[in-house]
C-alpha positions as CSV (number, residue, x, y, z in Angstrom):
1,M,0.1,-0.1,-0.3
2,A,1.1,3.2,-0.6
3,H,0.5,6.6,0.1
4,G,1.9,10.1,-1.6
5,D,3.2,13.3,0.3
6,K,1.7,16.4,-2.2
7,S,4.1,18.5,-0.1
8,K,7.3,16.1,-0.9
9,Q,6.4,14.7,-3.9
10,E,7.9,11.4,-1.9
11,K,6.6,8.2,-2.6
12,V,6.0,6.0,0.6
13,V,6.0,2.1,0.9
14,F,4.8,-0.3,3.2
15,V,5.6,-3.5,3.0
16,G,4.1,-6.1,5.8
17,D,4.9,-9.4,6.0
18,S,2.8,-12.1,5.3
19,R,4.6,-15.4,5.8
20,V,2.6,-17.9,8.0
21,R,5.0,-20.0,10.6
22,K,5.6,-23.4,9.6
23,G,3.1,-25.4,12.0
24,N,5.4,-28.3,14.0
25,G,2.0,-31.1,14.3
26,F,1.0,-31.8,17.8
27,I,2.9,-30.2,20.5
28,T,3.6,-32.1,23.8
29,P,2.2,-29.7,26.5
30,P,5.1,-29.3,28.9
31,D,5.1,-31.4,32.4
32,Y,2.9,-29.9,35.6
33,T,6.1,-29.4,37.2
34,A,6.9,-26.4,35.7
35,Y,3.5,-24.7,36.8
36,P,4.0,-24.8,40.3
37,G,0.7,-24.6,42.3
38,K,-1.1,-25.9,39.4
39,S,-2.4,-29.4,38.2
40,E,-1.1,-31.5,34.7
41,A,-2.9,-31.7,31.4
42,F,-6.6,-33.3,31.7
43,I,-6.3,-35.2,28.2
44,P,-4.5,-37.0,28.0
45,N,-1.9,-36.7,31.2
46,F,-4.3,-36.9,33.6
47,L,-7.1,-38.9,32.0
48,L,-4.7,-41.5,30.6
49,K,-3.8,-42.7,33.5
50,E,-7.5,-42.9,35.6
51,W,-8.3,-45.2,32.1
52,M,-5.7,-47.2,33.5
53,V,-6.1,-47.2,37.4
54,G,-10.3,-48.4,35.8
55,V,-9.1,-51.2,33.6
56,V,-6.8,-52.8,36.4
57,V,-9.4,-52.5,38.6
58,L,-11.8,-53.4,36.7
59,V,-9.8,-56.8,35.8
60,G,-9.8,-57.8,39.1
61,F,-12.9,-57.6,39.6
62,L,-13.2,-59.9,36.5
63,V,-10.8,-63.0,38.4
64,L,-12.8,-62.6,41.2
65,T,-16.0,-63.3,39.7
66,I,-14.6,-66.4,37.9
67,S,-12.2,-67.5,40.6
68,E,-15.0,-67.3,43.1
69,P,-18.7,-67.8,41.8
70,A,-21.5,-65.7,43.6
71,P,-22.6,-69.0,46.5
72,L,-26.2,-70.0,46.1
73,G,-27.7,-70.9,49.1
74,F,-30.5,-72.4,50.5
75,P,-33.8,-70.5,49.4
76,A,-35.4,-68.3,51.8
77,N,-38.1,-69.7,53.7
78,P,-40.4,-67.0,53.6
79,S,-42.5,-67.9,56.4
80,A,-39.5,-67.9,58.4
81,S,-39.8,-65.4,61.4
82,V,-37.3,-62.0,60.7
83,I,-37.3,-58.3,62.1
84,P,-36.6,-56.3,58.7
85,M,-33.2,-54.3,57.9
86,P,-31.6,-52.6,55.1
87,D,-28.7,-53.5,53.7
88,W,-25.7,-51.6,55.5
89,Y,-25.3,-48.7,53.7
90,F,-29.1,-47.2,54.5
91,L,-28.6,-48.8,58.0
92,F,-28.3,-44.4,59.1
93,L,-31.6,-43.6,56.7
94,Y,-33.2,-46.6,58.7
95,Q,-32.3,-45.1,62.2
96,Y,-32.6,-41.9,61.5
97,L,-36.4,-42.9,59.9
98,K,-37.0,-43.9,63.9
99,Y,-37.2,-40.9,65.5
100,P,-39.7,-38.6,65.9
101,Y,-39.2,-35.4,63.6
102,A,-38.9,-38.1,60.7
103,S,-41.8,-40.1,61.1
104,G,-45.8,-39.9,62.2
105,D,-46.6,-36.4,61.2
106,F,-43.3,-35.6,59.9
107,V,-42.4,-38.4,57.7
108,V,-42.7,-36.7,54.7
109,L,-40.0,-34.2,56.2
110,G,-38.1,-37.3,57.2
111,T,-38.4,-39.1,53.6
112,L,-38.3,-36.2,50.9
113,G,-37.3,-32.3,52.8
114,I,-34.0,-33.8,54.8
115,P,-32.6,-36.0,52.7
116,T,-33.4,-34.3,49.2
117,V,-31.5,-30.9,51.1
118,A,-27.9,-33.2,52.2
119,F,-28.0,-35.0,49.0
120,G,-28.7,-31.6,46.8
121,G,-25.8,-30.3,48.7
122,L,-23.7,-32.7,48.4
123,L,-24.1,-32.3,45.0
124,L,-24.4,-28.7,44.6
125,A,-21.0,-28.6,46.7
126,P,-18.4,-27.7,44.1
127,F,-20.6,-25.0,42.6
128,L,-21.1,-23.6,46.2
129,D,-17.4,-24.1,47.8
130,R,-15.3,-22.5,44.5
131,G,-12.3,-21.5,46.6
132,K,-9.1,-21.9,45.3
133,E,-7.3,-23.3,48.8
134,R,-7.3,-26.6,49.1
135,R,-6.2,-27.2,52.8
136,F,-9.4,-28.8,54.5
137,Y,-7.9,-26.2,58.1
138,K,-8.1,-23.3,56.0
139,R,-12.0,-23.8,55.1
140,P,-13.8,-24.0,58.0
141,I,-17.0,-24.1,56.7
142,A,-16.3,-27.0,54.2
143,S,-14.7,-28.8,56.7
144,T,-17.5,-28.4,59.7
145,L,-20.0,-29.9,57.8
146,M,-17.7,-32.6,55.9
147,F,-16.8,-33.8,59.8
148,L,-20.5,-33.7,61.0
149,S,-22.0,-35.9,58.7
150,L,-19.7,-38.5,58.9
151,I,-19.7,-38.9,62.3
152,S,-23.7,-38.3,62.4
153,L,-23.5,-41.6,59.5
154,V,-21.2,-43.6,61.5
155,Y,-23.5,-43.3,64.6
156,L,-26.3,-43.5,63.1
157,T,-25.4,-47.1,61.0
158,N,-24.0,-47.8,65.2
159,F,-26.7,-47.4,66.5
160,A,-29.1,-49.2,64.3
161,W,-26.8,-51.7,64.3
162,T,-26.7,-52.1,67.7
163,H,-30.1,-52.2,68.2
164,Y,-31.0,-54.8,65.6
165,K,-28.2,-57.6,67.4
166,H,-30.5,-56.3,71.0
167,E,-33.7,-57.4,69.2
168,L,-32.3,-60.3,68.4
169,E,-31.4,-61.3,71.9
170,A,-34.7,-60.1,73.2
171,T,-37.0,-62.5,71.3
172,G,-34.8,-64.8,70.6
173,T,-34.3,-64.6,66.8
174,E,-32.3,-66.4,64.7
175,P,-31.3,-64.3,61.8
176,E,-32.8,-66.8,58.5
177,H,-29.3,-66.6,56.4
178,I,-28.0,-67.5,59.1
179,Q,-30.1,-70.6,59.0
180,R,-29.6,-71.3,55.5
181,E,-25.7,-71.0,56.0
182,E,-26.1,-74.0,58.4
183,K,-27.8,-76.2,57.3
184,A,-25.3,-75.3,54.5
185,R,-22.9,-76.3,56.6
186,E,-24.5,-79.5,58.1
187,N,-25.2,-80.6,53.9
188,R,-21.3,-79.8,53.3
189,E,-20.2,-82.3,56.2
190,K,-22.4,-84.5,55.3
191,G,-21.4,-84.5,51.2
192,L,-24.6,-83.6,50.1
193,P,-25.6,-80.7,47.7
194,T,-24.9,-77.2,49.8
195,S,-26.7,-75.4,47.1
196,S,-30.0,-74.6,45.5
197,G,-28.3,-73.7,42.4
198,T,-27.6,-77.1,42.2
199,K,-28.4,-78.6,37.9
200,Q,-30.8,-81.3,38.3
201,E,-30.7,-84.7,35.4
202,E,-33.9,-84.3,33.1
203,V,-36.0,-87.0,33.9
204,A,-37.5,-88.8,30.5
205,I,-40.4,-89.6,29.9
206,V,-41.2,-93.7,30.2
207,D,-43.0,-95.1,26.6
208,K,-44.0,-91.8,25.6
209,D,-46.0,-93.3,22.5
210,D,-48.0,-95.1,24.9
211,P,-51.8,-94.5,24.7
212,A,-51.8,-93.9,28.4
213,M,-50.0,-90.5,27.6
214,E,-53.9,-89.8,25.3
215,T,-55.8,-91.0,28.3
216,Y,-53.3,-88.7,30.6
217,K,-54.4,-86.1,28.6
218,T,-58.3,-86.3,27.9
219,A,-58.8,-87.3,31.9
220,T,-57.8,-83.1,32.1
221,C,-53.8,-84.4,34.4
222,I,-52.2,-81.9,32.1
223,S,-54.4,-78.8,33.6
224,C,-52.1,-79.1,37.1
225,H,-49.4,-81.7,35.7
226,A,-48.5,-80.0,32.1
227,A,-48.4,-82.0,29.2
228,D,-44.8,-82.5,29.3
229,L,-45.3,-84.3,32.8
230,K,-43.2,-81.2,34.6
231,G,-45.6,-80.1,36.3
232,A,-47.9,-76.4,36.5
233,G,-49.9,-75.7,39.1
234,G,-49.0,-79.1,40.7
235,P,-46.1,-81.3,41.0
236,S,-43.9,-83.3,38.3
237,L,-44.7,-86.8,37.3
238,R,-41.1,-87.7,35.4
239,G,-40.3,-89.8,38.2
240,V,-43.0,-90.1,39.9
241,G,-42.9,-94.3,39.8
242,D,-40.0,-94.1,42.3
243,K,-42.2,-92.9,45.1
244,H,-45.5,-94.3,44.2
245,D,-46.4,-97.6,42.5
246,K,-49.2,-98.4,40.5
247,E,-51.7,-99.4,43.6
248,A,-50.7,-96.2,45.0
249,I,-51.6,-93.9,42.2
250,L,-54.7,-96.1,42.0
251,S,-55.7,-94.4,45.0
252,I,-54.8,-91.4,44.5
253,I,-56.8,-90.4,41.4
254,K,-59.8,-92.0,43.5
255,E,-59.3,-90.4,46.7
256,G,-56.9,-87.8,46.5
257,Y,-53.6,-86.9,48.3
258,N,-53.0,-85.4,51.2
259,G,-55.7,-82.9,50.6
260,K,-53.7,-81.3,48.5
261,M,-54.6,-83.0,44.5
262,P,-58.8,-83.5,44.6
263,P,-60.2,-86.9,43.2
264,V,-60.2,-87.0,39.9
265,Y,-61.9,-89.9,38.8
266,D,-65.4,-88.9,38.1
267,T,-63.5,-86.4,35.5
268,A,-61.9,-89.2,34.1
269,I,-65.1,-91.3,33.6
270,S,-67.4,-88.2,32.3
271,A,-64.9,-87.3,30.0
272,G,-64.9,-91.1,28.1
273,L,-62.8,-92.8,30.3
274,T,-63.3,-96.3,31.0
275,D,-61.5,-97.8,34.1
276,Q,-59.5,-100.0,32.2
277,D,-58.2,-96.4,30.7
278,I,-57.6,-95.8,34.3
279,D,-56.3,-98.8,35.1
280,H,-53.7,-98.7,31.8
281,L,-52.5,-94.6,33.0
282,A,-51.2,-95.9,36.5
283,E,-49.8,-98.7,35.4
284,W,-48.1,-95.9,32.9
285,L,-46.9,-93.6,35.3
286,A,-45.9,-95.7,37.6
287,K,-43.1,-97.1,35.0
288,Q,-42.1,-92.7,35.1
289,K,-39.0,-93.7,36.9
290,A,-35.6,-92.0,36.6
291,E,-33.7,-94.7,35.3
292,Q,-35.0,-97.2,33.1
């Protein structure tokens, strides 16, 4: 670009440098030690280390789950006498809700109000406390709230557990899960299965093409014992021959069983079956054994 000065009649030329500096590609950020009092670069330094730690922890969990599968104990007894208790990490809330100001007329305050304020404050803490100081003794408000919260959690948790143990002693109640553990230990000593998760071998139907199979369906036995004899509302009939012989099965058909199964003889007769058909059905059921 040029400008003319009419007074001196001279030409002045301004030249700009239009050269562009050549890039050097990705520039590795300086080590965080070059910035005293500051942190390291988040990407990739900090994030990479976090990922590596996460992978190590995940692999550790996988190794534990593979080497030591989750135990399946005896099924819980729904009729057992128990004192309800939450998991340990909810014991402080369980104990807190026992107090008068958190239950009864104040149950809404106890279940929604105070917990919402407490956990909401925890979520908003990074936005409310934006100071640069990281030493806890120079952050009196945040540190005081933290220590009071920890003391409250420990106190309420310990008080709830201690009260639970006293209730067990006072009522003479043995926790149902302890009973199942003892049952498993007794079975282990006897060489018996210690888990309800033991896979049972499936018993095959004997003489599946026998005409008694159609008689079984006509007599409406499938409504309780299913078409494949595995049981629906009633027990499985596969392997029933190991428990009852032909005469016992005939007696069950005509008279029922222990008040749980009603007689089905009249139903079978009304469905068009004869005594000979029912006799053959009982004989066929008696053949249903685990090993043939």
